[in-house]
C-alpha positions in Angstrom: -2.4 -24.5 27.1 -2.8 -21.0 28.7 -5.9 -18.8 28.4 -4.6 -15.4 27.4 -6.6 -12.2 27.6 -5.5 -9.4 25.2 -6.6 -5.9 26.3 -6.5 -4.0 23.0 -6.9 -5.8 19.7 -5.2 -3.7 17.0 -2.7 -4.8 14.4 0.0 -5.6 16.9 -2.4 -7.7 18.9 -3.4 -9.6 15.8 0.1 -10.7 15.1 0.5 -11.7 18.7 -2.7 -13.8 18.6 -1.4 -15.5 15.4 1.8 -16.4 17.2 -0.1 -17.7 20.2 -2.5 -19.8 18.2 0.5 -21.4 16.4 1.6 -22.9 19.7 -1.8 -23.9 20.9 -2.8 -21.1 23.2 -6.4 -19.9 23.8 -7.0 -16.1 23.4 -9.8 -13.8 24.4 -9.4 -10.5 22.4 -10.9 -7.3 23.9 -11.4 -3.8 22.6 -13.8 -0.9 22.6 -15.1 -1.7 19.1 -16.2 -5.0 17.4 -14.3 -6.9 14.7 -11.0 -5.3 15.7 -8.0 -7.0 13.9 -7.0 -9.3 16.7 -10.7 -10.4 17.3 -10.6 -11.8 13.7 -8.2 -14.6 14.7 -8.9 -15.0 18.5 -11.0 -17.7 20.1 -13.3 -15.3 21.8 -14.0 -11.6 21.8 -15.3 -9.0 24.2 -16.4 -5.4 23.3 -16.4 -2.9 26.2 -14.8 0.3 27.5 -11.6 -0.8 29.2 -11.4 2.5 31.1 -14.5 1.3 33.0 -13.1 -0.5 36.1 -16.3 -2.3 36.8 -16.7 -3.5 33.2 -13.0 -4.6 33.1 -13.5 -6.5 36.4 -16.6 -8.3 35.0 -14.8 -9.5 31.9 -11.6 -10.6 33.7 -13.5 -12.5 36.3 -15.9 -14.0 33.7 -13.1 -15.5 31.7 -10.5 -16.1 34.5 -7.5 -15.9 32.2 -4.1 -17.3 33.2 -2.3 -14.3 31.5 -3.3 -10.7 30.7 -1.5 -8.8 28.1 -2.1 -5.0 27.6 -1.8 -3.9 24.0 -3.0 -0.3 24.3 -2.8 2.6 26.8 -6.6 3.2 27.3 -7.0 0.7 30.2 -7.8 1.1 33.8 -4.3 -0.2 34.5 -4.4 0.1 38.3 -6.8 -2.8 38.3 -4.0 -5.0 36.9 -2.3 -4.8 40.3 -5.3 -6.6 41.9 -5.5 -9.2 39.2 -1.9 -10.0 39.7 -2.6 -10.4 43.5 -5.4 -12.7 42.5 -2.8 -15.0 40.7 -3.3 -13.8 37.1 0.0 -13.2 35.3 0.2 -9.6 33.9 2.8 -9.2 31.1 5.4 -8.0 31.7 4.1 -7.1 35.1 1.3 -4.9 36.6 4.0 -2.5 37.8 5.5 -2.2 34.3 2.2 -1.6 32.6 1.1 1.0 35.2 4.4 2.9 34.8 4.7 2.8 31.0 1.1 3.7 30.2 1.7 7.2 31.5 4.7 9.2 30.3 5.0 11.0 33.6 5.7 7.9 35.6 8.2 6.4 33.2 10.0 9.6 32.5 10.4 10.3 36.3 11.6 6.8 36.8 14.2 7.0 34.1 15.5 10.5 34.7 15.1 11.1 38.4 15.4 7.6 39.9 17.7 5.8 37.5 19.8 8.7 36.3 19.2 7.9 32.6 19.7 10.7 30.1 16.4 12.0 28.7 15.3 15.3 27.2 14.7 18.0 29.8 11.0 18.2 30.5 8.1 19.7 32.5 4.4 18.9 33.0 1.4 21.1 32.6 -2.3 20.9 33.1 -3.1 24.5 32.0 -2.0 26.8 29.2 -0.5 29.1 31.8 1.7 26.3 33.1 2.7 25.3 29.6 3.7 28.9 28.8 5.9 29.0 32.0 7.5 25.7 31.2 8.2 26.8 27.6 10.1 29.8 28.8 12.4 27.5 30.8 12.8 24.9 28.0 13.1 27.3 25.1 12.0 27.0 21.5 11.6 24.8 19.6 10.1 22.3 22.1 7.9 19.3 21.9 4.4 19.2 23.4 2.5 15.9 23.8 -0.1 14.2 26.0 1.0 12.1 29.0 -1.1 9.3 27.7 -1.5 8.8 24.0 -0.7 6.4 21.1 0.4 6.7 17.5 1.5 10.2 17.9 -1.9 11.6 18.6 -1.8 15.2 20.1 2.0 15.6 19.6 3.5 18.7 18.0 6.7 20.6 17.7 6.3 24.2 18.9 8.6 26.8 17.4 7.3 30.0 19.1 5.1 31.2 21.9 2.4 32.0 19.4 1.9 28.3 18.7 1.5 27.2 22.4 -2.3 27.6 22.6 -2.9 25.4 19.5 -0.4 22.8 20.8 -2.0 22.7 24.2 -5.5 22.2 22.7 -4.2 19.4 20.4 -2.4 17.6 23.3 -5.4 17.7 25.5 -7.7 16.5 22.7 -5.2 13.8 21.7 -5.0 12.4 25.2 -6.1 8.8 25.6 -8.1 7.8 28.6 -8.9 10.3 31.3 -5.4 11.7 31.9 -5.6 15.4 30.9 -2.1 16.4 31.5 0.7 17.1 29.0 4.5 17.0 28.9 6.7 19.6 27.4 10.1 18.5 26.3 13.4 19.9 25.1 13.7 19.5 21.4 16.6 17.2 20.8 18.8 17.9 17.8 19.1 14.3 16.9 20.7 12.6 13.9 18.3 9.6 14.0 15.9 7.6 16.1 16.0 3.9 16.8 14.3 1.2 18.7 16.0 -1.5 20.8 13.6 -4.4 21.2 14.6 -5.9 24.6 13.5 -9.3 25.9 13.4 -10.0 29.7 13.0 -13.6 30.6 11.7 -15.5 33.6 14.6 -17.9 33.7 17.3 -16.4 31.5 19.4 -13.3 30.7 18.1 -10.2 29.1 18.4 -10.4 25.3 18.5 -7.6 22.7 17.4 -7.6 19.1 19.6 -5.8 16.5 18.6 -2.1 16.6 15.8 -0.9 14.4 15.9 2.5 12.6 12.7 4.3 12.0 11.1 7.4 10.6 8.1 9.1 12.3 5.8 11.7 11.0 3.8 13.7 13.6 4.9 11.2 16.2 3.6 8.2 14.2 5.7 5.5 12.7 5.9 5.5 8.9 8.9 3.1 8.1 11.4 1.0 9.9 14.4 -1.0 9.0 16.6 -3.7 10.7 19.5 -3.6 11.3 20.1 0.1 12.0 23.8 1.0 11.7 24.8 2.0 15.2 28.4 2.6 16.6 29.4 -0.2 19.0 29.7 2.2 21.9 26.3 3.7 21.3 24.8 0.3 21.1 26.4 -0.6 24.4 24.9 2.6 26.0 21.5 1.8 24.7 21.6 -1.8 26.0 22.7 -0.6 29.4 19.9 1.9 29.6 17.3 -0.6 28.4 18.5 -3.2 31.0 18.4 -0.7 33.8 14.9 0.5 33.2 13.4 -2.9 32.4 15.0 -4.4 35.5 13.4 -1.6 37.6 10.0 -2.2 36.1 10.3 -6.0 36.5 8.6 -8.9 34.6 9.1 -11.0 31.5 8.3 -10.0 28.0 9.4 -7.9 25.1 9.9 -4.2 25.4 10.1 -1.5 22.7 12.7 0.9 24.0 13.1 4.1 21.9 16.2 6.3 21.7 17.5 9.4 20.0 21.1 9.3 18.6 22.7 12.7 18.4 25.2 13.9 15.8 27.9 13.3 18.5 26.7 9.7 18.9 25.1 10.4 22.3 22.3 8.1 23.1 19.2 9.7 24.8 16.3 7.7 26.2 13.0 8.6 24.7 10.1 6.2 25.3 9.4 2.7 26.4 6.5 0.3 25.7 6.0 -3.0 27.6 4.9 -4.9 24.6 5.6 -5.4 20.9 6.4 -2.1 19.2 5.0 -0.7 15.9 8.5 -0.2 14.5 9.2 -3.8 15.3 6.7 -4.9 12.6 9.8 -5.0 10.4 10.6 -8.4 12.1 7.6 -9.8 10.1 10.0 -9.6 7.2 11.9 -12.5 8.6 14.8 -10.3 9.6 15.1 -12.3 12.8 14.8 -16.0 13.6 11.9 -15.1 15.9 9.7 -12.1 15.2 8.8 -9.6 18.0 5.4 -11.2 18.7 6.9 -14.7 19.1 9.6 -13.2 21.4 6.9 -11.5 23.5 4.9 -14.7 23.8 7.8 -17.0 24.5 9.1 -14.7 27.2 5.7 -14.3 28.8 5.1 -18.1 28.9 8.6 -18.8 30.2 9.5 -20.7 27.0 13.3 -20.9 26.2 14.8 -18.4 23.7 18.2 -19.8 23.0 19.3 -16.8 20.9 18.1 -13.9 18.8 19.8 -13.9 15.4 19.8 -11.6 12.4 18.7 -13.8 9.5 18.5 -11.1 6.7 18.0 -7.4 6.2 14.4 -6.2 6.4 12.4 -3.0 6.2 8.7 -2.0 6.5 6.6 0.9 5.1 3.1 1.5 6.3 0.0 1.5 4.1 -2.1 4.6 4.9 -5.7 5.3 4.3 -6.3 8.2 2.0 -9.7 9.4 3.1 -12.3 9.3 5.9 -14.8 6.6 4.9 -16.7 3.9 6.7 -16.3 1.5 3.7 -13.1 -0.4 3.4 -10.7 0.8 0.7 -10.1 -1.2 -2.4 -6.8 -3.0 -1.8 -4.7 -3.8 -4.9 -1.8 -6.1 -4.0 -0.9 -6.9 -7.6 2.0 -4.5 -8.1 3.6 -5.1 -4.7 3.4 -8.8 -5.0 4.8 -8.8 -8.5 8.2 -7.9 -7.1 10.3 -10.6 -5.4 11.3 -10.5 -1.7 8.1 -8.6 -0.8 5.4 -9.4 1.8 2.1 -7.5 2.3 0.1 -7.6 5.5 -3.4 -6.0 5.6 -4.5 -5.4 9.2 -8.2 -5.9 8.7 -9.4 -2.7 10.4 -13.2 -2.4 9.8 -13.1 1.2 8.6 -10.7 3.8 7.3 -9.7 7.3 8.6 -7.4 9.7 6.8 -3.8 8.5 7.4 -4.9 5.5 9.5 -2.5 2.6 9.3 -4.3 -0.1 7.3 -1.4 -2.4 6.4 2.3 -2.7 5.9 4.6 -3.6 3.1 7.7 -5.6 4.1 10.8 -6.0 1.9 13.9 -8.1 2.6 17.3 -9.0 1.2 20.4 -10.9 2.1 22.7 -9.6 4.9 24.9 -6.8 3.4 22.5 -5.7 0.7 21.8 -2.0 0.0 19.4 -0.9 2.8 18.6 2.4 1.1 17.4 0.5 -2.0 15.4 -1.8 0.2 13.7 1.1 2.0 12.9 2.9 -1.2 11.4 -0.2 -2.6 9.1 -0.7 0.4 8.0 3.0 0.4 7.3 2.9 -3.3 5.2 -0.3 -3.1 3.3 0.8 0.0 1.9 3.7 -2.1 0.4 1.3 -4.6 -1.8 -0.8 -2.2 -4.7 1.7 -1.8 -5.8 3.5 -5.0 
């Protein structure tokens, strides 16, 4: 049995803890607020500010975990390097977490060091710098914080008049203490997809079937697996994913996001060194192992003989409809009255407008009509909160 410390205890962390407990692991769940979703199923919990290096040190050395897994961005990630030197396994690696928690580091690695095709980009710390960069990039362009999550602070800017508001939103939407933004070329893409990639301690790199997804304001709303992707485009994505994960090192599951243009060009977008929100579709049973099990097995060095598509699956998020400290009234009756449907409520202790509170998962046999499946999931997700 391993003692695993989870830094960040949201809905993704909760599913990871469930997977870990099913194979007998011990989990300490940490977050900045009490009763976070993963804490509800973990063995122990710790509530503290993970951006406070001293507080983070105190908790780590108190519990002496075998493994540390970062689930969120707002962590004093440079401390992970020392923990790794102290003999604690950081998943996938301290280097990977440090790079990927900051868009600047991962974008420079991909574009400048590895030669991977990305959107053209610049950085800015002031409105003046943003205005200069926008003149070079052109309009429309995308402005977002270097460090954020769930699309916070991200916007599409269509004219110079919108830059001041976009700058303010990006700075206010920043997670942690990184107050720098990135401005990107607006990619005219046909679609977006995620390639869940698994790097192993003692095995080859594995790839899940690609996942299509829809985002609104940078935040995931629905996803489906498999995403129909031309064979050559899939090969391009796999090569890019392998190149960047090899450079970052370590064992675990990575959520690698791409744009697909109308000419079937694959463009690298983002990378997360952990289970991905769009990968929640794997809870539908679309794969023989869901993304949380894959992350866990890879981290612990357990064998993963193969990743197989078992059936078609899709997900649609359940969103809070108001700002209220009281929990919403969940009504599962309509969703669960329809066959081939799963509902997962995350257990967040309070609601905020458009906060993800749960997910509806629908599935069907391989070859079924994916559009019908997606429409069903979206329709049912709207019935959960009245």
